[in-house]
N, C-alpha and C positions, 0 to 999 in steps of 0.2 A: 561020750563025754562032750563032744562038740555040740551034739544035739541039745544036751542039758544046758550048755552055756548060751546057745541061741535062744532056748526057751526062757532061760533066766533073764537074758537081755531083753527079750520081748516083753516079759512081765514087768520089768523095770521101766521100760518105755511106756507101757500101758498105764502103769501107776502114775508115772510122771505126767503123762497126757491127762489122766483123770484129775490129778492135783492142779494142773494148769487150767483145765476147764472149770474146776470148782473155784479157783482163784479168780478167773475171768468172770464167772457168774456173780461172785461176791462183789467184784469191782463194779459190774453193771448195775447190780441192785443198789449199791451205795450211791452211784451217780444218779440213778432214778429217784432215790429218796431225796437227795439234795435238790434235784430239779423240781420235784413235787413241792418241797418245802419252800423253795424260792418262788414258785408259781403262786402258792398260797399267800406268801408275804406280799407279793406284787398285787394280788387281788385285794388284800386288806388295805394296802396303801392307796390303791385306786378308790376304794370305797370311802376311806377317810378323806381323801381329796374331794370326792363328790359331796360328802357331808359338809366339809369346810366351805365349799363353793355355795351350797344351799344356804348355809348360815350367813355367809357374806352377802348374798342376795337379799336375804331377809333383813339384815341390818341396814342395807342401802334403802330398801323399801320403807322401813320404819323411820329412817332419817328423813326421807322425802315426806312422809306423812306428818312427822313432827314439824317440818318446815312449813307445810301447808297449815297446820293448826296454829303455829306461831303467827303466820300471816293473817289468819282469820281473827285471832285474838287482838292483834295490832289494829286491824280494821274496826273491830268492835270497840276497842278503847278509844279510837278517834271519834267514832260515832257517839259514844257516851260523853266525851269531852264537848262535842258540838251540842248535844242535847242539854248538857249542864249549862253551857253558855246561853242557849236559847231560853232556858228556864230562868236564869238570872236576869236576862233582859226582860222577859215577860213579868217577872216579879217586880222589877223596878218600875216598869210601865204601869202595872196595876197599882202599886203603892203611890206613884206620882199622879195618877189619873184624877183623883179628887182635887188635888192642889191645882193641876193644870185646868180643870174644868172651872174651878172657882176663880182663877185668874182670868180666864178667857170669857167667862160667862156672865 
C-alpha cells in the first residue's frame, strides 16, 4: 500500500514535471516568435528609412540641378536682352546712316 502511494506520487510528479516542461517550451516558442517578428519589423523599418533617405537625397540633387538650370536660363535671358539692345542700336544706326551721310557729305 505504501509502495503504491509512492509510485502514484512519483507518477503525479512526473506528469506535473512533463506539463511544466511543455508549458516552458510553449512559452519559449512564443517568446522566440515574438522576437523574430520584432526583428523582421525592425528590418523593414530600417529598409524604409534607407529608401526615405535615398529619396530625400535625390530630391536635394534635383533641387540643386533645377537651381543651376534656373541660373543658366537667367544668364541666357540677360544675353538675349543685351543682344536685342545691340540689334536695336544697329538698326537705328543703319536707318540713320544715309541721313547722316547726306548731312555730312
